[in-house]
Residue, then its C-alpha position, 0 to 999 in steps of 0.5 A: m525451532t523444529i526442522k518443520t518449522k524451518n522448512i516452512f519458512r524456507v519455502a516461503a522466503v524462497l517463494l517471496l523471493s521468486l516472486s520479485l525476481l520474476h519482474g527482476q527487470d524492473f528492479k535492475s537499472n542504474v537510474s531511479k524510475k519514478g513516476t514509470t509504473a501505473a496505479p501509483f497510489l498503490s504505494i500510498g501507505q493506508g493506516a495511520r499506525g503504519l504510516s506513523m512508525g515512519s511506514a516500517f510496519v511490515a513485521v509489525a502489522d496485526d491489525p486490519s491494515s495489514m491487508y495493505w503492508n503485510p497480509a500474512g498480519i491479520a493471522e494475528i486478528n483474534g474475533t472480527a475488526m473493522l478499519v475506516d482510514h483517512t488520508q488528505w494526500l498532497a494536491d488536495i487529494q484525498y484516499n480513503y481505505l476501509a479494510g475488515a478481517m475475520h477470524l475462522g477458527e482453525i480454517g484461518t483469517l479472511g479480509v477484504s480490503f477497499t481504495s478510493s481515491n476523490i480528486g474532485e471535477m477538473r476543467v477540460t483544456t485545449t490548445d484553442n481553449p487554455e482556461g476549459n473549453g466549458e467540459t469537465f472530467s475526473v479521475s478515479n483510483i479504486a483497488f479491491s482485494v480479499g485476503y486471506a492468511m493462516k498461521l501454519t505453526d504456533r511462530f509461522s503466519i502465511g498471508f495472500n491478498p487478491k485484488i483487483v486494481y482500476q483507474k479512469i481519467w475522462k473517458m479512458s480507463a485501465s484495470a489489472m490483476a495483482i496480488d499481495m503475499g507476506v509472511k511473519y515468523d516470530t523467531p527464538f529470540d525474545g520479542v523478535i519478529l521477522g516480516m517479509s512481503v511482496s505487492n502489488f505483483g500482477e498484470k500491466m495495465q493500458m488506458e483504452g477509451t475515446s479520448s485516444t480518438v483523433l482525426h488524422d490526414l494521411d497525406p498532409s502534403t496533398t490536397g483534396n484528400n479526407g484530412k479527418i480520417p478517425a484514427n486512435l492513438t496507441t497507450e503503452e503498456w505500465a507495470l504496477p509498483l512492484n515492491f519487495k519489503v523485509g521487516i524486523a521489529y524487536k519487542v524492547l519492552s513488554d509489561g502490564t503497563n508499559k510496551l515500546t516496539l522497534a522496525v526497521d523495513a528495508l525496500h527494493p521497489n520496481d519504480n526507484y531506489e532501495s531505501i530504508n524505513v525506521g520507526g517504532e511505538y510506546i503504548f501505555n496501559d493498552f490506553l495511549a499509543l505514541r509513534g514516530g519514525y523516518k521513512s526513505m532514508f538513504l534515498t536522494d532527493s527524497q521530500e519523505g521524511m519524519t513521521l509522528g502520531v499518536g492514537v489511543r484504544q477504548a474497551i466499551v462492553g466485553n471484547f469491543q474495543f475502539t481505536f483512534d489513529y492519527a498520522y503526519q508525514d512531513f513531505g519537505i517542499l511539497n508540505n506534509v500529509q495527514k491521515f486519520s485511522i477508527a478501528i473497532i474490535f469485537 
């Protein structure tokens, strides 16, 4: 490794660590802060390949889903790639994810991603009408990002993924700006890759809208006054689910027919305890992929666990390729989650 490469890696590592420490107060806690952040949908993994590997994907990321896992990964894409992902989440909630990346030569790689949810209409209930008052409401979760990555050397890449996050429930909404940042380093050790990323570093979110309007009596003990004065309930600001991840991938086997990669990620979120993700991917003849892993190891009372997946890749014409990936994740008493991804590479 040259002195220049060492210095670049050190600077990027220090920058990533600094971003996480800027919100150090969110990390420091002896109790879990699960459920205390806004936009929790940002923590749902995108791309069936990464999920099926136990979400141990920070150092592996090299396809359009890298926009979620580690934006530095899109620097590995040659040409243009597009990915469409569908998640059948818990409680019949569905998430859709679209990502694309285009290699621009020596300039770097440009990527975009879009995440949205489909929760469906729900009935408005009140204390007087617990079964519904005839109205319905919906919930929307949206994130849009434009990312950029480049290889600073033949072994080291860095990426940035600024995003807009938007949430709406009935007549209340909130938005925030955030950024993901990541690095990947192909070490001098044969087949060993290091990756680091910080996800969702940005503003806090605060719900605002007419749903918080109430009629208030300034002095309930006094008769004859106006007991229906319009007032607004104050909502609090909540941080986004900030997550600092460090990962290592090892290409155990890589020949013309068989490829085997093992990966381990360590996670340090601001809304839960630290945990470990492990996973592996075996590819036969660049056509069939078998994957498996385990998510949230050493995390007490976590319902997440084993993951499995399969994928196929088929060349159509010339450099035009088509991939299909499926992932299954066990969620304990909450049943399971299934994910489907389709990608086109050309």
